[in-house]
C-alpha positions as CSV (number, residue, x, y, z in Angstrom):
1,M,103.6,97.1,109.8
2,A,104.6,93.6,111.0
3,A,102.5,92.0,108.3
4,A,104.2,94.2,105.6
5,S,107.6,93.2,107.0
6,Q,106.7,89.5,106.8
7,W,105.8,89.8,103.1
8,H,109.0,91.7,102.4
9,M,110.8,88.8,104.0
10,A,108.8,86.4,101.8
11,Q,110.0,88.3,98.7
12,R,113.6,88.1,99.9
13,E,113.3,84.4,100.5
14,I,112.0,83.8,97.0
15,D,114.8,85.9,95.5
16,A,117.4,84.0,97.6
17,M,116.1,80.6,96.4
18,V,116.0,81.8,92.8
19,K,119.6,83.1,93.1
20,E,120.8,79.7,94.4
21,I,119.1,77.9,91.5
22,H,120.8,80.2,89.0
23,S,124.2,79.9,90.7
24,K,124.2,76.1,90.8
25,A,122.4,75.4,87.5
26,G,124.3,72.9,85.4
27,R,126.7,71.9,88.2
28,Q,124.8,70.6,91.2
29,H,121.6,69.0,89.8
30,A,120.4,67.6,93.1
31,L,120.9,70.8,95.1
32,V,119.2,72.8,92.4
33,W,116.2,70.6,92.6
34,S,116.1,70.9,96.4
35,Y,115.7,74.6,96.0
36,K,113.1,74.2,93.3
37,L,111.1,71.9,95.6
38,R,111.4,74.4,98.4
39,L,110.0,77.1,96.1
40,L,107.1,74.9,95.1
41,A,106.3,74.1,98.7
42,F,106.6,77.8,99.6
43,A,104.2,78.7,96.8
44,D,101.7,76.0,97.9
45,E,101.7,77.4,101.4
46,I,101.1,80.9,100.1
47,T,98.0,79.8,98.3
48,K,96.5,78.6,101.6
49,L,96.7,82.1,103.1
50,Q,94.0,84.7,103.0
51,L,95.6,87.1,100.5
52,S,94.9,90.8,100.4
53,P,95.5,92.8,97.2
54,D,98.9,94.1,98.3
55,K,100.2,90.5,98.4
56,L,99.6,90.2,94.6
57,F,103.2,91.0,93.8
58,V,104.5,88.1,95.9
59,V,102.2,85.8,93.9
60,L,103.3,87.3,90.6
61,R,106.9,86.8,91.6
62,L,106.2,83.1,92.3
63,L,104.3,82.7,89.0
64,K,107.3,84.2,87.2
65,V,109.9,81.9,88.8
66,L,107.6,78.8,88.6
67,N,106.9,79.1,84.9
68,P,107.9,76.0,82.9
69,D,110.7,77.8,81.0
70,F,112.5,78.6,84.3
71,F,111.5,75.5,86.3
72,L,112.6,73.2,83.5
73,V,109.7,70.7,84.2
74,S,110.5,68.7,81.1
75,Q,114.1,67.9,82.2
76,C,114.9,64.9,84.4
77,R,113.6,65.4,87.8
78,P,113.6,63.7,91.2
79,E,110.9,61.2,92.1
80,E,109.5,63.5,94.8
81,F,108.6,66.0,92.1
82,S,104.9,65.7,91.1
83,V,103.8,67.3,87.8
84,A,100.2,67.2,89.1
85,R,101.1,69.1,92.2
86,Y,103.1,71.6,90.2
87,D,100.2,72.2,87.9
88,D,97.8,72.5,90.8
89,T,100.0,75.0,92.6
90,L,100.2,77.2,89.5
91,Q,96.5,77.1,89.0
92,K,96.0,78.1,92.7
93,L,98.4,81.0,92.3
94,R,96.5,82.2,89.2
95,M,93.2,82.0,90.9
96,A,94.6,83.9,93.9
97,M,95.8,86.6,91.5
98,Y,92.3,87.0,90.0
99,H,90.8,87.0,93.5
100,M,93.1,89.8,94.7
101,L,92.4,92.0,91.7
102,R,88.6,91.6,92.3
103,E,89.2,92.4,96.0
104,L,91.1,95.5,95.1
105,K,88.1,96.9,93.1
106,I,85.9,96.3,96.1
107,L,88.3,97.9,98.5
108,I,88.6,101.0,96.3
109,Q,84.9,101.6,96.5
110,T,84.6,100.9,100.2
111,R,87.4,103.2,101.1
112,A,85.3,106.1,99.7
113,S,83.4,106.2,103.0
114,R,86.6,106.5,105.0
115,R,88.0,109.8,106.3
116,V,89.0,112.2,103.5
117,P,92.3,114.1,103.7
118,P,92.0,117.5,105.5
119,G,92.3,120.5,103.2
120,G,91.3,118.6,100.0
121,G,94.7,116.9,99.6
122,I,95.5,113.7,97.7
123,H,93.5,110.8,99.0
124,E,95.5,107.8,100.2
125,V,93.5,105.6,97.9
126,T,94.5,107.7,94.9
127,R,98.1,107.2,95.8
128,Y,97.7,103.5,96.5
129,V,95.9,102.7,93.3
130,M,98.3,104.7,91.0
131,N,101.3,103.0,92.7
132,Y,99.6,99.6,92.4
133,I,99.1,100.2,88.7
134,R,102.7,101.2,88.3
135,L,103.7,97.9,89.9
136,L,101.4,96.0,87.6
137,L,103.1,97.5,84.7
138,H,106.4,96.4,86.1
139,H,105.1,92.8,86.0
140,K,103.5,93.2,82.6
141,T,105.5,90.4,81.0
142,T,104.4,87.9,83.6
143,L,100.8,89.1,83.5
144,G,100.8,89.0,79.7
145,L,101.8,85.3,79.7
146,I,99.2,84.4,82.4
147,L,96.3,86.5,81.0
148,G,97.0,85.5,77.4
149,N,97.0,81.7,78.1
150,D,94.5,81.3,80.8
151,D,90.8,80.2,80.6
152,C,90.0,80.4,84.3
153,N,89.2,84.1,84.1
154,K,86.5,83.9,81.4
155,D,83.8,85.4,83.6
156,N,83.1,88.7,81.8
157,E,85.2,90.6,84.4
158,R,87.5,92.2,81.8
159,M,90.6,90.3,83.1
160,D,91.7,89.1,79.8
161,S,94.5,91.7,79.4
162,L,96.5,94.1,81.4
163,D,95.0,97.0,79.4
164,H,91.5,96.0,80.6
165,I,92.6,95.5,84.2
166,V,94.3,99.0,84.3
167,Q,91.4,100.7,82.7
168,D,88.9,99.1,85.2
169,L,91.1,100.2,88.1
170,I,91.1,103.7,86.8
171,I,87.3,103.6,86.4
172,C,87.0,102.3,90.0
173,L,89.3,105.1,91.3
174,E,87.3,107.8,89.5
175,S,84.1,106.4,90.9
176,M,85.5,106.5,94.4
177,L,86.8,110.1,93.9
178,N,83.3,111.2,92.8
179,K,81.8,109.8,96.1
180,A,84.5,110.8,98.5
181,P,83.9,114.6,98.4
182,E,80.5,114.1,100.0
183,A,82.4,114.0,103.3
184,Y,83.2,117.7,102.9
185,E,80.6,120.3,103.9
186,S,82.0,123.0,101.6
187,Q,81.1,122.7,97.9
188,G,84.2,124.7,97.1
189,L,86.4,122.2,99.0
190,Q,84.7,119.3,97.2
191,C,85.7,120.8,93.8
192,F,89.2,121.6,95.2
193,F,89.6,117.9,96.3
194,L,88.5,116.6,92.9
195,M,90.8,119.1,91.1
196,N,93.8,118.0,93.3
197,N,93.2,114.2,92.9
198,L,92.4,114.2,89.2
199,H,95.5,116.3,88.6
200,F,97.6,113.7,90.5
201,V,96.2,110.9,88.4
202,V,96.7,112.7,85.1
203,K,100.3,113.5,86.0
204,Q,100.9,109.9,86.8
205,V,99.4,108.8,83.5
206,E,101.4,111.4,81.5
207,G,104.7,110.4,83.1
208,S,104.5,106.7,82.4
209,E,103.5,104.1,79.8
210,L,99.9,104.4,81.0
211,I,99.5,107.1,78.3
212,S,99.6,104.4,75.7
213,L,97.0,102.3,77.5
214,L,94.5,105.2,78.2
215,G,95.3,107.4,75.3
216,Q,95.8,111.1,74.8
217,S,92.1,111.7,74.4
218,W,91.6,110.4,78.0
219,V,94.2,112.9,79.2
220,Q,92.6,115.8,77.4
221,V,89.1,115.0,78.7
222,H,90.4,114.8,82.3
223,R,92.4,118.0,81.9
224,E,89.2,119.7,81.0
225,F,87.6,118.3,84.1
226,I,90.4,119.7,86.2
227,E,89.9,123.2,84.6
228,Q,86.2,123.0,85.3
229,Y,86.7,122.0,89.0
230,L,89.2,124.8,89.3
231,K,86.8,127.4,87.9
232,T,83.9,126.1,90.0
233,Y,86.1,126.1,93.2
234,V,87.1,129.8,92.6
235,D,83.5,130.8,91.9
236,L,82.0,129.0,94.9
237,S,84.7,129.9,97.4
238,W,85.5,133.5,96.5
239,G,82.2,134.5,94.9
240,P,80.7,135.5,98.3
241,A,83.5,137.9,99.0
242,I,83.2,139.5,95.5
243,S,79.4,139.8,95.9
244,C,80.0,142.1,98.9
245,L,81.4,144.7,96.6
246,S,78.0,145.1,95.0
247,A,76.4,148.5,95.8
248,R,73.6,148.2,98.2
249,T,71.1,150.7,99.4
250,G,71.1,151.2,103.2
251,M,67.9,149.8,104.7
252,L,68.7,150.2,108.4
253,G,67.4,153.8,108.8
254,G,69.2,156.9,109.8
255,C,70.1,155.8,113.3
256,F,72.4,153.0,112.1
257,S,75.5,153.1,109.9
258,Q,75.7,150.3,107.5
259,P,79.2,148.9,106.8
260,S,80.5,149.9,103.4
261,S,80.9,147.4,100.7
262,T,84.7,147.5,101.1
263,V,84.4,146.6,104.8
264,R,82.0,143.8,104.0
265,F,84.4,142.5,101.4
266,S,87.3,142.7,103.8
267,L,85.5,140.8,106.5
268,Q,84.3,138.1,104.0
269,F,87.8,137.9,102.4
270,D,89.4,137.3,105.8
271,S,86.9,134.6,106.7
272,T,87.5,132.8,103.4
273,Y,91.2,133.2,103.6
274,Y,91.6,131.8,107.1
275,N,89.3,128.9,106.3
276,Q,91.6,127.9,103.4
277,E,94.9,128.4,105.1
278,C,95.1,124.6,105.7
279,W,94.1,123.7,102.2
280,K,96.9,122.1,100.2
281,V,98.0,121.7,96.6
282,E,101.1,119.5,96.5
283,D,102.1,120.0,92.9
284,P,104.0,123.3,92.6
285,Q,102.7,124.1,89.1
286,L,99.1,123.5,90.0
287,R,99.5,125.4,93.2
288,E,100.8,128.4,91.3
289,K,97.9,128.1,88.8
290,V,95.3,128.0,91.5
291,R,96.7,131.0,93.2
292,R,96.7,133.0,90.0
293,A,93.1,131.9,89.2
294,V,92.0,133.2,92.6
295,C,94.0,136.4,92.2
296,D,92.5,137.1,88.8
297,K,89.0,136.6,90.1
298,V,89.4,138.6,93.4
299,I,91.8,141.3,92.7
300,L,90.3,142.4,89.3
301,A,86.9,142.7,91.0
302,Y,88.3,144.6,93.9
303,Q,90.4,146.9,91.7
304,A,87.3,147.6,89.5
305,H,85.3,148.5,92.7
306,L,88.0,150.8,93.9
307,D,88.3,152.6,90.6
308,K,84.5,153.0,90.4
309,Y,83.5,154.0,93.9
310,M,86.5,154.9,96.0
311,K,88.4,157.4,93.9
312,A,90.4,159.5,96.4
313,K,88.2,158.6,99.3
314,R,89.7,155.5,100.9
315,K,89.1,155.6,104.6
316,H,87.4,152.2,104.6
317,E,90.0,150.6,102.4
318,W,91.5,147.8,104.5
319,Y,93.3,146.1,101.7
320,T,95.2,147.4,98.7
321,P,95.2,145.2,95.6
322,E,98.9,144.6,96.2
323,L,98.3,143.4,99.7
324,L,95.5,141.1,98.6
325,K,97.8,139.5,96.0
326,A,100.6,139.1,98.6
327,Q,98.1,137.3,100.9
328,L,96.6,135.0,98.2
329,M,100.0,133.9,96.9
330,K,100.7,132.4,100.3
331,L,97.8,130.0,100.1
332,F,97.6,126.2,99.5
333,E,100.8,125.3,101.4
334,G,98.7,123.3,103.8
335,R,99.6,125.2,106.9
336,T,98.8,123.7,110.3
337,E,98.0,125.6,113.4
């Protein structure tokens, strides 16, 4: 928290110096250059630090304000200004930018082994990466100037354009999401997690200019993945309860009374339901869709069983279809004990 606060202060200090340069431009030449030299010294010190990926936006801000058009390098300048030092600082900032982007890809993969969110919620890395991409797009003009006129990144790492950088970050995130569910024991919860996180990513893409970078076909393919994860979750999680409704011949002998299929279903339903009370779907539309998918699967099977076997005899009927629906429509709020 303290480190984050320090970098926010750094951003404010940069902005304050830039504001002073703008306000005094054309009137107080010497004072303007004093602020410019302070900016250059500040940037030089930044390049000496060990920079983590979240510091990239301080570096991008410096690259923006230190570009020749703003810095007016060609104009008359004081003796203490060194063009060589200026060029060297810019080069160091650019190299730091590439380094941080490489580090981010590594961090995305290594975080896959960290603790996954309880209840199959949105992974912190999913949020972080999508927010990071949003900020990259906010700096697209600065990035475009750097990437389009820089030869220091020609190392086959697809850092020649913002499009390639964003696409690679999305690929890294998807790779992480495919590994992360291994931390869950339940296969149903694994699919639930993937459905949740992919839906979050797709919504972020659809609601921004990312759609033009990734394309509508990317969205369509990933929506199909979400549908498949939803279907598989429902089958894996609620299939055992539905299977209890299958008619079975008693094998325990005349001295024992075997529980009816309705009783077995009710017990399995309760177990599955209570296991999933803490599972969470943040998006209201997706939550409603998942609830209805579960209802369609469970209630239709239960109603069909009642119509076929129970008729007027319902002494073992713990649930009515209406009660089942009322229960299921309360799920996925992420309730805690």
